PDB file of N, CA, C and O in Angstrom:
ATOM      1  N   MET A   1     -10.856 -14.040   2.684  1.00  0.00           N
ATOM      2  CA  MET A   1     -10.619 -12.596   2.551  1.00  0.00           C
ATOM      3  C   MET A   1     -11.086 -12.079   0.996  1.00  0.00           C
ATOM      4  O   MET A   1     -10.747 -12.543  -0.093  1.00  0.00           O
ATOM      5  N   GLN A   2     -11.982 -10.959   1.304  1.00  0.00           N
ATOM      6  CA  GLN A   2     -12.678 -10.706   0.066  1.00  0.00           C
ATOM      7  C   GLN A   2     -11.819  -9.827  -0.994  1.00  0.00           C
ATOM      8  O   GLN A   2     -10.687  -9.478  -0.660  1.00  0.00           O
ATOM      9  N   TYR A   3     -12.248  -9.524  -2.054  1.00  0.00           N
ATOM     10  CA  TYR A   3     -11.839  -9.140  -2.935  1.00  0.00           C
ATOM     11  C   TYR A   3     -11.288  -7.961  -3.136  1.00  0.00           C
ATOM     12  O   TYR A   3     -12.019  -6.993  -2.928  1.00  0.00           O
ATOM     13  N   ARG A   4     -10.092  -7.745  -3.517  1.00  0.00           N
ATOM     14  CA  ARG A   4      -9.709  -6.676  -3.111  1.00  0.00           C
ATOM     15  C   ARG A   4      -9.342  -5.540  -4.926  1.00  0.00           C
ATOM     16  O   ARG A   4      -9.138  -5.990  -6.053  1.00  0.00           O
ATOM     17  N   ASP A   5      -9.392  -4.248  -4.522  1.00  0.00           N
ATOM     18  CA  ASP A   5      -9.141  -3.869  -5.810  1.00  0.00           C
ATOM     19  C   ASP A   5      -7.787  -3.393  -5.755  1.00  0.00           C
ATOM     20  O   ASP A   5      -7.349  -3.031  -4.663  1.00  0.00           O
ATOM     21  N   ARG A   6      -6.725  -3.321  -7.256  1.00  0.00           N
ATOM     22  CA  ARG A   6      -6.024  -2.917  -7.995  1.00  0.00           C
ATOM     23  C   ARG A   6      -5.028  -1.077  -6.814  1.00  0.00           C
ATOM     24  O   ARG A   6      -3.865  -0.691  -6.700  1.00  0.00           O
ATOM     25  N   THR A   7      -6.285  -0.618  -6.309  1.00  0.00           N
ATOM     26  CA  THR A   7      -5.533   0.479  -5.098  1.00  0.00           C
ATOM     27  C   THR A   7      -5.627  -0.003  -3.755  1.00  0.00           C
ATOM     28  O   THR A   7      -4.915   0.372  -2.824  1.00  0.00           O
ATOM     29  N   GLU A   8      -6.908  -1.194  -3.681  1.00  0.00           N
ATOM     30  CA  GLU A   8      -6.219  -1.077  -2.228  1.00  0.00           C
ATOM     31  C   GLU A   8      -5.223  -2.100  -2.258  1.00  0.00           C
ATOM     32  O   GLU A   8      -5.323  -2.328  -1.052  1.00  0.00           O
ATOM     33  N   ILE A   9      -4.474  -2.788  -2.575  1.00  0.00           N
ATOM     34  CA  ILE A   9      -3.350  -4.097  -2.621  1.00  0.00           C
ATOM     35  C   ILE A   9      -2.548  -2.301  -2.808  1.00  0.00           C
ATOM     36  O   ILE A   9      -2.342  -1.692  -1.759  1.00  0.00           O
ATOM     37  N   ILE A  10      -2.280  -1.819  -3.760  1.00  0.00           N
ATOM     38  CA  ILE A  10      -1.071  -0.757  -3.578  1.00  0.00           C
ATOM     39  C   ILE A  10      -1.153  -0.312  -2.235  1.00  0.00           C
ATOM     40  O   ILE A  10      -0.147  -0.279  -1.526  1.00  0.00           O
ATOM     41  N   ARG A  11      -2.535   0.116  -1.733  1.00  0.00           N
ATOM     42  CA  ARG A  11      -2.443   1.179  -0.712  1.00  0.00           C
ATOM     43  C   ARG A  11      -2.052  -0.289   0.302  1.00  0.00           C
ATOM     44  O   ARG A  11      -1.127  -0.075   1.085  1.00  0.00           O
ATOM     45  N   GLN A  12      -2.401  -1.120   0.335  1.00  0.00           N
ATOM     46  CA  GLN A  12      -1.940  -2.006   1.600  1.00  0.00           C
ATOM     47  C   GLN A  12       0.063  -2.611   1.455  1.00  0.00           C
ATOM     48  O   GLN A  12       0.723  -3.123   2.359  1.00  0.00           O
ATOM     49  N   ILE A  13       0.458  -2.338   0.227  1.00  0.00           N
ATOM     50  CA  ILE A  13       1.978  -2.818  -0.219  1.00  0.00           C
ATOM     51  C   ILE A  13       2.486  -1.657   0.619  1.00  0.00           C
ATOM     52  O   ILE A  13       3.309  -1.938   1.490  1.00  0.00           O
ATOM     53  N   LEU A  14       1.940   0.180   0.412  1.00  0.00           N
ATOM     54  CA  LEU A  14       2.577   0.906   0.582  1.00  0.00           C
ATOM     55  C   LEU A  14       2.610   1.270   2.013  1.00  0.00           C
ATOM     56  O   LEU A  14       3.480   2.001   2.486  1.00  0.00           O
ATOM     57  N   GLU A  15       1.102   0.449   3.079  1.00  0.00           N
ATOM     58  CA  GLU A  15       0.728   0.274   4.493  1.00  0.00           C
ATOM     59  C   GLU A  15       2.460  -0.519   5.372  1.00  0.00           C
ATOM     60  O   GLU A  15       3.332  -0.123   6.146  1.00  0.00           O
ATOM     61  N   VAL A  16       2.090  -1.907   4.536  1.00  0.00           N
ATOM     62  CA  VAL A  16       2.815  -2.290   5.010  1.00  0.00           C
ATOM     63  C   VAL A  16       4.393  -1.548   4.691  1.00  0.00           C
ATOM     64  O   VAL A  16       5.022  -1.391   5.737  1.00  0.00           O
ATOM     65  N   ALA A  17       4.992  -1.158   3.667  1.00  0.00           N
ATOM     66  CA  ALA A  17       6.444  -0.609   4.039  1.00  0.00           C
ATOM     67  C   ALA A  17       6.600   0.705   4.643  1.00  0.00           C
ATOM     68  O   ALA A  17       7.693   1.190   4.933  1.00  0.00           O
ATOM     69  N   ASN A  18       5.415   1.294   4.833  1.00  0.00           N
ATOM     70  CA  ASN A  18       6.200   2.526   5.602  1.00  0.00           C
ATOM     71  C   ASN A  18       5.887   1.915   7.120  1.00  0.00           C
ATOM     72  O   ASN A  18       6.292   2.568   8.081  1.00  0.00           O
ATOM     73  N   ASP A  19       5.142   0.615   7.352  1.00  0.00           N
ATOM     74  CA  ASP A  19       5.233   0.240   8.728  1.00  0.00           C
ATOM     75  C   ASP A  19       7.140  -0.227   9.646  1.00  0.00           C
ATOM     76  O   ASP A  19       7.566  -0.053  10.788  1.00  0.00           O
ATOM     77  N   ALA A  20       7.722  -0.816   8.424  1.00  0.00           N
ATOM     78  CA  ALA A  20       8.807  -0.766   8.539  1.00  0.00           C
ATOM     79  C   ALA A  20       9.598   0.195   7.818  1.00  0.00           C
ATOM     80  O   ALA A  20       9.126   0.995   7.010  1.00  0.00           O
ATOM     81  N   VAL A  21      11.262   0.062   8.244  1.00  0.00           N
ATOM     82  CA  VAL A  21      11.895   1.002   7.545  1.00  0.00           C
ATOM     83  C   VAL A  21      12.710   0.416   6.754  1.00  0.00           C
ATOM     84  O   VAL A  21      13.033   1.427   6.131  1.00  0.00           O
ATOM     85  N   ASN A  22      13.282  -0.372   6.292  1.00  0.00           N
ATOM     86  CA  ASN A  22      13.637  -1.757   5.489  1.00  0.00           C
ATOM     87  C   ASN A  22      12.786  -2.952   5.147  1.00  0.00           C
ATOM     88  O   ASN A  22      12.747  -3.725   6.104  1.00  0.00           O
ATOM     89  N   ILE A  23      12.203  -3.301   4.274  1.00  0.00           N
ATOM     90  CA  ILE A  23      11.875  -4.739   4.360  1.00  0.00           C
ATOM     91  C   ILE A  23      11.398  -5.119   2.951  1.00  0.00           C
ATOM     92  O   ILE A  23      10.995  -4.472   1.984  1.00  0.00           O
ATOM     93  N   THR A  24      11.668  -6.845   3.296  1.00  0.00           N
ATOM     94  CA  THR A  24      12.401  -7.608   2.541  1.00  0.00           C
ATOM     95  C   THR A  24      11.240  -7.728   1.347  1.00  0.00           C
ATOM     96  O   THR A  24      10.126  -7.266   1.592  1.00  0.00           O
ATOM     97  N   ARG A  25      11.504  -8.348   0.061  1.00  0.00           N
ATOM     98  CA  ARG A  25      10.259  -9.138  -0.977  1.00  0.00           C
ATOM     99  C   ARG A  25       9.438  -9.844  -0.503  1.00  0.00           C
ATOM    100  O   ARG A  25       8.325  -9.831  -1.028  1.00  0.00           O
ATOM    101  N   THR A  26       9.744 -10.934   0.948  1.00  0.00           N
ATOM    102  CA  THR A  26       9.073 -11.958   1.153  1.00  0.00           C
ATOM    103  C   THR A  26       8.078 -11.809   2.739  1.00  0.00           C
ATOM    104  O   THR A  26       7.297 -12.587   3.289  1.00  0.00           O
ATOM    105  N   LYS A  27       8.561 -10.452   3.078  1.00  0.00           N
ATOM    106  CA  LYS A  27       8.023  -9.651   4.330  1.00  0.00           C
ATOM    107  C   LYS A  27       6.502  -9.004   3.320  1.00  0.00           C
ATOM    108  O   LYS A  27       5.312  -9.317   3.360  1.00  0.00           O
ATOM    109  N   LEU A  28       7.248  -8.032   2.512  1.00  0.00           N
ATOM    110  CA  LEU A  28       6.231  -7.718   1.626  1.00  0.00           C
ATOM    111  C   LEU A  28       5.010  -8.353   1.210  1.00  0.00           C
ATOM    112  O   LEU A  28       3.903  -7.822   1.123  1.00  0.00           O
ATOM    113  N   MET A  29       5.419  -9.906   0.886  1.00  0.00           N
ATOM    114  CA  MET A  29       4.575 -10.525   0.511  1.00  0.00           C
ATOM    115  C   MET A  29       3.565 -11.128   1.521  1.00  0.00           C
ATOM    116  O   MET A  29       2.342 -11.124   1.381  1.00  0.00           O
ATOM    117  N   TYR A  30       4.039 -11.481   2.229  1.00  0.00           N
ATOM    118  CA  TYR A  30       3.430 -12.155   3.499  1.00  0.00           C
ATOM    119  C   TYR A  30       2.357 -11.088   4.110  1.00  0.00           C
ATOM    120  O   TYR A  30       1.182 -11.314   4.402  1.00  0.00           O
ATOM    121  N   ASN A  31       2.903 -10.162   4.195  1.00  0.00           N
ATOM    122  CA  ASN A  31       2.134  -8.871   5.061  1.00  0.00           C
ATOM    123  C   ASN A  31       0.855  -8.429   3.913  1.00  0.00           C
ATOM    124  O   ASN A  31      -0.266  -8.149   4.337  1.00  0.00           O
ATOM    125  N   ALA A  32       1.073  -8.414   2.915  1.00  0.00           N
ATOM    126  CA  ALA A  32       0.614  -7.864   1.995  1.00  0.00           C
ATOM    127  C   ALA A  32      -1.061  -8.870   1.484  1.00  0.00           C
ATOM    128  O   ALA A  32      -2.074  -8.460   0.916  1.00  0.00           O
ATOM    129  N   PHE A  33      -0.786  -9.916   1.877  1.00  0.00           N
ATOM    130  CA  PHE A  33      -1.360 -11.313   1.326  1.00  0.00           C
ATOM    131  C   PHE A  33      -1.760 -11.194  -0.029  1.00  0.00           C
ATOM    132  O   PHE A  33      -2.915 -11.002  -0.409  1.00  0.00           O
ATOM    133  N   LEU A  34      -0.385 -11.362  -0.997  1.00  0.00           N
ATOM    134  CA  LEU A  34      -0.427 -11.265  -2.440  1.00  0.00           C
ATOM    135  C   LEU A  34       1.019 -12.845  -2.442  1.00  0.00           C
ATOM    136  O   LEU A  34       1.922 -13.246  -1.707  1.00  0.00           O
ATOM    137  N   SER A  35       0.521 -13.132  -3.486  1.00  0.00           N
ATOM    138  CA  SER A  35       1.374 -14.085  -4.434  1.00  0.00           C
ATOM    139  C   SER A  35       3.457 -14.103  -4.820  1.00  0.00           C
ATOM    140  O   SER A  35       4.021 -13.296  -4.080  1.00  0.00           O
ATOM    141  N   TYR A  36       3.720 -14.304  -5.076  1.00  0.00           N
ATOM    142  CA  TYR A  36       5.088 -13.801  -5.823  1.00  0.00           C
ATOM    143  C   TYR A  36       4.816 -13.438  -7.052  1.00  0.00           C
ATOM    144  O   TYR A  36       5.590 -12.517  -7.310  1.00  0.00           O
ATOM    145  N   SER A  37       4.072 -13.677  -8.044  1.00  0.00           N
ATOM    146  CA  SER A  37       3.955 -13.425  -9.587  1.00  0.00           C
ATOM    147  C   SER A  37       2.794 -12.135  -8.916  1.00  0.00           C
ATOM    148  O   SER A  37       2.529 -11.279  -9.761  1.00  0.00           O
ATOM    149  N   GLN A  38       2.354 -12.002  -8.028  1.00  0.00           N
ATOM    150  CA  GLN A  38       1.338 -10.687  -8.434  1.00  0.00           C
ATOM    151  C   GLN A  38       2.606  -9.697  -7.185  1.00  0.00           C
ATOM    152  O   GLN A  38       2.340  -8.496  -7.145  1.00  0.00           O
ATOM    153  N   LEU A  39       3.203  -9.909  -6.743  1.00  0.00           N
ATOM    154  CA  LEU A  39       3.919  -8.667  -6.087  1.00  0.00           C
ATOM    155  C   LEU A  39       4.815  -8.308  -6.660  1.00  0.00           C
ATOM    156  O   LEU A  39       5.256  -7.177  -6.459  1.00  0.00           O
ATOM    157  N   LYS A  40       5.491  -9.330  -7.747  1.00  0.00           N
ATOM    158  CA  LYS A  40       6.489  -8.944  -8.470  1.00  0.00           C
ATOM    159  C   LYS A  40       5.666  -7.898  -9.443  1.00  0.00           C
ATOM    160  O   LYS A  40       6.191  -6.799  -9.628  1.00  0.00           O
ATOM    161  N   GLU A  41       4.387  -8.188 -10.082  1.00  0.00           N
ATOM    162  CA  GLU A  41       4.500  -7.261 -10.759  1.00  0.00           C
ATOM    163  C   GLU A  41       3.798  -5.518 -10.176  1.00  0.00           C
ATOM    164  O   GLU A  41       3.900  -4.466 -10.807  1.00  0.00           O
ATOM    165  N   TYR A  42       3.082  -5.728  -8.749  1.00  0.00           N
ATOM    166  CA  TYR A  42       3.042  -4.680  -8.544  1.00  0.00           C
ATOM    167  C   TYR A  42       4.318  -3.826  -7.163  1.00  0.00           C
ATOM    168  O   TYR A  42       4.209  -3.044  -6.219  1.00  0.00           O
ATOM    169  N   LEU A  43       5.163  -4.419  -7.687  1.00  0.00           N
ATOM    170  CA  LEU A  43       6.690  -3.865  -6.885  1.00  0.00           C
ATOM    171  C   LEU A  43       7.247  -3.256  -8.573  1.00  0.00           C
ATOM    172  O   LEU A  43       7.302  -2.026  -8.562  1.00  0.00           O
ATOM    173  N   THR A  44       7.506  -3.651  -9.457  1.00  0.00           N
ATOM    174  CA  THR A  44       7.154  -3.069 -10.330  1.00  0.00           C
ATOM    175  C   THR A  44       6.837  -1.440 -10.865  1.00  0.00           C
ATOM    176  O   THR A  44       7.457  -0.408 -11.122  1.00  0.00           O
ATOM    177  N   LEU A  45       5.570  -1.918 -10.843  1.00  0.00           N
ATOM    178  CA  LEU A  45       4.433  -0.515 -11.175  1.00  0.00           C
ATOM    179  C   LEU A  45       5.336   0.379 -10.357  1.00  0.00           C
ATOM    180  O   LEU A  45       6.138   1.235 -10.732  1.00  0.00           O
ATOM    181  N   LEU A  46       4.842  -0.238  -8.538  1.00  0.00           N
ATOM    182  CA  LEU A  46       5.627   1.369  -7.652  1.00  0.00           C
ATOM    183  C   LEU A  46       6.533   1.601  -8.131  1.00  0.00           C
ATOM    184  O   LEU A  46       6.272   2.487  -8.946  1.00  0.00           O
ATOM    185  N   ILE A  47       8.027   1.247  -8.184  1.00  0.00           N
ATOM    186  CA  ILE A  47       8.772   1.097  -7.737  1.00  0.00           C
ATOM    187  C   ILE A  47       8.910   2.381  -9.602  1.00  0.00           C
ATOM    188  O   ILE A  47       9.379   3.517  -9.535  1.00  0.00           O
ATOM    189  N   LYS A  48       8.386   1.758 -10.962  1.00  0.00           N
ATOM    190  CA  LYS A  48       8.385   2.465 -12.077  1.00  0.00           C
ATOM    191  C   LYS A  48       7.691   4.059 -11.618  1.00  0.00           C
ATOM    192  O   LYS A  48       8.184   5.028 -12.195  1.00  0.00           O
ATOM    193  N   ARG A  49       6.800   4.266 -10.806  1.00  0.00           N
ATOM    194  CA  ARG A  49       5.994   5.238 -10.625  1.00  0.00           C
ATOM    195  C   ARG A  49       6.593   6.041  -9.139  1.00  0.00           C
ATOM    196  O   ARG A  49       5.920   6.835  -8.481  1.00  0.00           O
ATOM    197  N   ASP A  50       7.847   5.663  -8.853  1.00  0.00           N
ATOM    198  CA  ASP A  50       8.522   6.207  -8.057  1.00  0.00           C
ATOM    199  C   ASP A  50       7.678   5.923  -6.416  1.00  0.00           C
ATOM    200  O   ASP A  50       7.707   6.900  -5.667  1.00  0.00           O
ATOM    201  N   LEU A  51       7.194   5.062  -6.055  1.00  0.00           N
ATOM    202  CA  LEU A  51       6.178   4.982  -5.188  1.00  0.00           C
ATOM    203  C   LEU A  51       7.178   4.367  -3.481  1.00  0.00           C
ATOM    204  O   LEU A  51       7.000   4.537  -2.275  1.00  0.00           O
ATOM    205  N   LEU A  52       8.302   3.563  -4.423  1.00  0.00           N
ATOM    206  CA  LEU A  52       8.706   3.047  -3.638  1.00  0.00           C
ATOM    207  C   LEU A  52      10.047   2.746  -3.982  1.00  0.00           C
ATOM    208  O   LEU A  52      10.269   2.654  -5.189  1.00  0.00           O
ATOM    209  N   SER A  53      11.244   2.525  -2.997  1.00  0.00           N
ATOM    210  CA  SER A  53      12.340   2.727  -3.416  1.00  0.00           C
ATOM    211  C   SER A  53      13.156   0.960  -3.047  1.00  0.00           C
ATOM    212  O   SER A  53      13.068   0.471  -1.921  1.00  0.00           O
ATOM    213  N   TYR A  54      13.930   0.197  -4.267  1.00  0.00           N
ATOM    214  CA  TYR A  54      14.711  -0.503  -3.961  1.00  0.00           C
ATOM    215  C   TYR A  54      16.117  -0.280  -3.672  1.00  0.00           C
ATOM    216  O   TYR A  54      16.886   0.506  -4.226  1.00  0.00           O
ATOM    217  N   ASP A  55      16.361  -1.191  -2.601  1.00  0.00           N
ATOM    218  CA  ASP A  55      17.710  -0.937  -2.058  1.00  0.00           C
ATOM    219  C   ASP A  55      18.733  -2.704  -2.790  1.00  0.00           C
ATOM    220  O   ASP A  55      18.395  -3.866  -2.565  1.00  0.00           O
ATOM    221  N   SER A  56      19.747  -2.302  -3.494  1.00  0.00           N
ATOM    222  CA  SER A  56      19.861  -3.744  -4.522  1.00  0.00           C
ATOM    223  C   SER A  56      21.357  -4.073  -2.910  1.00  0.00           C
ATOM    224  O   SER A  56      21.565  -5.206  -2.475  1.00  0.00           O
ATOM    225  N   ILE A  57      21.788  -3.350  -2.604  1.00  0.00           N
ATOM    226  CA  ILE A  57      22.609  -3.872  -1.687  1.00  0.00           C
ATOM    227  C   ILE A  57      22.104  -4.803  -0.551  1.00  0.00           C
ATOM    228  O   ILE A  57      22.617  -5.881  -0.251  1.00  0.00           O
ATOM    229  N   THR A  58      20.782  -4.098   0.168  1.00  0.00           N
ATOM    230  CA  THR A  58      20.745  -5.023   0.984  1.00  0.00           C
ATOM    231  C   THR A  58      19.251  -5.871   0.762  1.00  0.00           C
ATOM    232  O   THR A  58      18.761  -6.792   1.415  1.00  0.00           O
ATOM    233  N   GLN A  59      18.658  -4.987  -0.705  1.00  0.00           N
ATOM    234  CA  GLN A  59      17.967  -6.344  -1.268  1.00  0.00           C
ATOM    235  C   GLN A  59      16.432  -5.936  -0.180  1.00  0.00           C
ATOM    236  O   GLN A  59      15.518  -6.761  -0.176  1.00  0.00           O
ATOM    237  N   THR A  60      16.352  -5.149   0.338  1.00  0.00           N
ATOM    238  CA  THR A  60      15.276  -4.126   0.719  1.00  0.00           C
ATOM    239  C   THR A  60      14.024  -3.387   0.339  1.00  0.00           C
ATOM    240  O   THR A  60      14.394  -3.128  -0.806  1.00  0.00           O
ATOM    241  N   TYR A  61      13.234  -3.031   0.387  1.00  0.00           N
ATOM    242  CA  TYR A  61      12.657  -1.760  -0.076  1.00  0.00           C
ATOM    243  C   TYR A  61      12.115  -0.838   0.862  1.00  0.00           C
ATOM    244  O   TYR A  61      11.738  -1.277   1.949  1.00  0.00           O
ATOM    245  N   LYS A  62      12.002   0.583   0.560  1.00  0.00           N
ATOM    246  CA  LYS A  62      11.870   1.896   1.619  1.00  0.00           C
ATOM    247  C   LYS A  62      10.236   2.331   0.446  1.00  0.00           C
ATOM    248  O   LYS A  62      10.275   2.446  -0.779  1.00  0.00           O
ATOM    249  N   ILE A  63       9.227   2.456   1.164  1.00  0.00           N
ATOM    250  CA  ILE A  63       8.703   3.696   1.244  1.00  0.00           C
ATOM    251  C   ILE A  63       9.151   5.128   0.384  1.00  0.00           C
ATOM    252  O   ILE A  63      10.128   5.593   0.970  1.00  0.00           O
ATOM    253  N   THR A  64       8.817   5.901  -0.680  1.00  0.00           N
ATOM    254  CA  THR A  64       9.471   6.784  -1.177  1.00  0.00           C
ATOM    255  C   THR A  64       8.578   8.278  -0.522  1.00  0.00           C
ATOM    256  O   THR A  64       7.562   7.911   0.069  1.00  0.00           O
ATOM    257  N   GLU A  65       8.726   9.570  -0.515  1.00  0.00           N
ATOM    258  CA  GLU A  65       8.298  10.211  -0.127  1.00  0.00           C
ATOM    259  C   GLU A  65       6.964  10.624  -0.496  1.00  0.00           C
ATOM    260  O   GLU A  65       6.024  11.092   0.146  1.00  0.00           O
ATOM    261  N   LYS A  66       7.194  10.235  -2.058  1.00  0.00           N
ATOM    262  CA  LYS A  66       5.505  10.703  -2.684  1.00  0.00           C
ATOM    263  C   LYS A  66       4.495   9.059  -2.560  1.00  0.00           C
ATOM    264  O   LYS A  66       3.316   8.906  -2.880  1.00  0.00           O
ATOM    265  N   GLY A  67       5.396   8.087  -2.029  1.00  0.00           N
ATOM    266  CA  GLY A  67       5.004   6.759  -1.564  1.00  0.00           C
ATOM    267  C   GLY A  67       3.987   7.101  -0.468  1.00  0.00           C
ATOM    268  O   GLY A  67       2.981   6.393  -0.431  1.00  0.00           O
ATOM    269  N   LEU A  68       4.117   8.145   0.480  1.00  0.00           N
ATOM    270  CA  LEU A  68       3.661   8.235   1.648  1.00  0.00           C
ATOM    271  C   LEU A  68       2.747   9.308   1.675  1.00  0.00           C
ATOM    272  O   LEU A  68       1.739   9.405   2.376  1.00  0.00           O
ATOM    273  N   ARG A  69       3.393  10.464   0.469  1.00  0.00           N
ATOM    274  CA  ARG A  69       1.927  11.046   0.182  1.00  0.00           C
ATOM    275  C   ARG A  69       0.292  10.448  -0.138  1.00  0.00           C
ATOM    276  O   ARG A  69      -0.855  10.512   0.307  1.00  0.00           O
ATOM    277  N   LEU A  70       1.130   9.812  -1.276  1.00  0.00           N
ATOM    278  CA  LEU A  70      -0.078   8.820  -1.323  1.00  0.00           C
ATOM    279  C   LEU A  70      -1.173   8.271  -0.814  1.00  0.00           C
ATOM    280  O   LEU A  70      -2.326   8.177  -1.235  1.00  0.00           O
ATOM    281  N   LEU A  71      -0.310   7.710   0.749  1.00  0.00           N
ATOM    282  CA  LEU A  71      -0.381   6.804   1.382  1.00  0.00           C
ATOM    283  C   LEU A  71      -1.958   7.664   2.337  1.00  0.00           C
ATOM    284  O   LEU A  71      -3.063   7.195   2.610  1.00  0.00           O
ATOM    285  N   GLN A  72      -1.251   9.267   2.647  1.00  0.00           N
ATOM    286  CA  GLN A  72      -2.227   9.681   3.240  1.00  0.00           C
ATOM    287  C   GLN A  72      -3.553  10.002   2.792  1.00  0.00           C
ATOM    288  O   GLN A  72      -4.638  10.015   3.374  1.00  0.00           O
ATOM    289  N   PHE A  73      -3.122  10.314   1.357  1.00  0.00           N
ATOM    290  CA  PHE A  73      -4.194  10.660   0.710  1.00  0.00           C
ATOM    291  C   PHE A  73      -5.350   9.961   1.145  1.00  0.00           C
ATOM    292  O   PHE A  73      -6.372  10.508   1.559  1.00  0.00           O
ATOM    293  N   CYS A  74      -5.125   8.485   1.021  1.00  0.00           N
ATOM    294  CA  CYS A  74      -5.379   7.304   0.912  1.00  0.00           C
ATOM    295  C   CYS A  74      -6.476   7.148   1.934  1.00  0.00           C
ATOM    296  O   CYS A  74      -7.647   6.770   1.901  1.00  0.00           O
ATOM    297  N   ASN A  75      -5.559   7.630   2.947  1.00  0.00           N
ATOM    298  CA  ASN A  75      -5.829   7.226   4.137  1.00  0.00           C
ATOM    299  C   ASN A  75      -7.392   8.448   4.183  1.00  0.00           C
ATOM    300  O   ASN A  75      -8.507   7.927   4.202  1.00  0.00           O
ATOM    301  N   GLU A  76      -7.316   9.409   4.192  1.00  0.00           N
ATOM    302  CA  GLU A  76      -7.889  10.775   4.134  1.00  0.00           C
ATOM    303  C   GLU A  76      -9.103  10.463   3.634  1.00  0.00           C
ATOM    304  O   GLU A  76     -10.061  10.606   4.393  1.00  0.00           O
ATOM    305  N   LEU A  77      -9.343   9.968   2.253  1.00  0.00           N
ATOM    306  CA  LEU A  77     -10.451  10.072   1.651  1.00  0.00           C
ATOM    307  C   LEU A  77     -10.807   8.825   2.149  1.00  0.00           C
ATOM    308  O   LEU A  77     -11.992   8.968   2.449  1.00  0.00           O
ATOM    309  N   ASP A  78     -10.475   7.669   2.419  1.00  0.00           N
ATOM    310  CA  ASP A  78     -11.447   6.440   3.497  1.00  0.00           C
ATOM    311  C   ASP A  78     -11.726   7.419   4.370  1.00  0.00           C
ATOM    312  O   ASP A  78     -12.800   7.930   4.056  1.00  0.00           O
ATOM    313  N   ASP A  79     -11.104   8.077   5.629  1.00  0.00           N
ATOM    314  CA  ASP A  79     -12.182   8.318   6.486  1.00  0.00           C
ATOM    315  C   ASP A  79     -13.275   9.125   6.038  1.00  0.00           C
ATOM    316  O   ASP A  79     -14.415   8.947   6.466  1.00  0.00           O
ATOM    317  N   MET A  80     -12.956  10.090   5.113  1.00  0.00           N
ATOM    318  CA  MET A  80     -13.885  11.119   4.274  1.00  0.00           C
ATOM    319  C   MET A  80     -15.594   9.786   4.210  1.00  0.00           C
ATOM    320  O   MET A  80     -16.744   9.889   4.638  1.00  0.00           O
ATOM    321  N   MET A  81     -14.919   8.810   3.526  1.00  0.00           N
ATOM    322  CA  MET A  81     -15.687   8.194   3.361  1.00  0.00           C
ATOM    323  C   MET A  81     -16.694   7.680   3.775  1.00  0.00           C
ATOM    324  O   MET A  81     -17.851   7.697   3.355  1.00  0.00           O
ATOM    325  N   LYS A  82     -15.877   6.865   5.258  1.00  0.00           N
ATOM    326  CA  LYS A  82     -16.448   6.609   6.359  1.00  0.00           C
ATOM    327  C   LYS A  82     -17.228   7.152   7.191  1.00  0.00           C
ATOM    328  O   LYS A  82     -17.922   6.628   8.062  1.00  0.00           O
ATOM    329  N   LYS A  83     -17.058   8.597   6.807  1.00  0.00           N
ATOM    330  CA  LYS A  83     -17.824   9.336   8.028  1.00  0.00           C
ATOM    331  C   LYS A  83     -19.182   9.922   7.575  1.00  0.00           C
ATOM    332  O   LYS A  83     -20.101  10.305   8.299  1.00  0.00           O
ATOM    333  N   LYS A  84     -19.106   9.911   6.009  1.00  0.00           N
ATOM    334  CA  LYS A  84     -20.388  10.637   5.412  1.00  0.00           C
ATOM    335  C   LYS A  84     -20.965   9.171   5.266  1.00  0.00           C
ATOM    336  O   LYS A  84     -22.129   9.218   5.665  1.00  0.00           O
ATOM    337  N   SER A  85     -20.569   7.607   4.771  1.00  0.00           N
ATOM    338  CA  SER A  85     -21.075   6.737   5.210  1.00  0.00           C
ATOM    339  C   SER A  85     -22.263   7.054   6.760  1.00  0.00           C
ATOM    340  O   SER A  85     -23.491   7.138   6.751  1.00  0.00           O
ATOM    341  N   GLN A  86     -21.269   7.168   7.978  1.00  0.00           N
ATOM    342  CA  GLN A  86     -22.149   7.226   8.921  1.00  0.00           C
ATOM    343  C   GLN A  86     -23.124   8.000   8.806  1.00  0.00           C
ATOM    344  O   GLN A  86     -24.205   7.413   8.806  1.00  0.00           O
ATOM    345  N   GLN A  87     -23.191   9.652   8.657  1.00  0.00           N
ATOM    346  CA  GLN A  87     -24.101  10.675   8.940  1.00  0.00           C
ATOM    347  C   GLN A  87     -25.251   9.914   7.885  1.00  0.00           C
ATOM    348  O   GLN A  87     -26.358   9.920   8.423  1.00  0.00           O
ATOM    349  N   ARG A  88     -25.260   9.419   6.845  1.00  0.00           N
ATOM    350  CA  ARG A  88     -26.402   8.622   6.153  1.00  0.00           C
ATOM    351  C   ARG A  88     -26.952   7.860   7.069  1.00  0.00           C
ATOM    352  O   ARG A  88     -27.982   8.161   7.673  1.00  0.00           O
ATOM    353  N   ILE A  89     -26.185   6.640   7.260  1.00  0.00           N
ATOM    354  CA  ILE A  89     -26.679   6.003   8.489  1.00  0.00           C
ATOM    355  C   ILE A  89     -27.887   6.268   9.657  1.00  0.00           C
ATOM    356  O   ILE A  89     -28.809   5.521   9.986  1.00  0.00           O
ATOM    357  N   ARG A  90     -27.521   7.635  10.161  1.00  0.00           N
ATOM    358  CA  ARG A  90     -27.686   8.491  11.716  1.00  0.00           C
ATOM    359  C   ARG A  90     -29.402   8.892  10.477  1.00  0.00           C
ATOM    360  O   ARG A  90     -30.540   8.505  10.743  1.00  0.00           O
ATOM    361  N   GLN A  91     -29.065   9.583   9.440  1.00  0.00           N
ATOM    362  CA  GLN A  91     -30.499  10.239   8.842  1.00  0.00           C
ATOM    363  C   GLN A  91     -31.541   9.631   8.542  1.00  0.00           C
ATOM    364  O   GLN A  91     -32.646  10.160   8.424  1.00  0.00           O
ATOM    365  N   GLN A  92     -31.210   8.104   8.343  1.00  0.00           N
ATOM    366  CA  GLN A  92     -32.174   7.140   8.195  1.00  0.00           C
ATOM    367  C   GLN A  92     -33.132   6.568   9.269  1.00  0.00           C
ATOM    368  O   GLN A  92     -33.947   5.697   8.967  1.00  0.00           O
TER     369      GLN A  92
END
């Protein structure tokens, strides 16, 4: 797997959380390809920024509305960058 920056890791965590209604810490860790220490760091950040919520009763995580908006924005931005890149290739 290639190097991922913080933004890409956060995006991937949000995508994994979005694909499941409620997801456990272990499933997040494996599906986002993170170590336990990395996951703890990112979960703390995402919960603090209100992008993920934690249910202490079921011990699961869920993407928030704010997290969903950020994920959609990232996906739209990625699509625009891909389209721009394809246009440059065609022009050459």
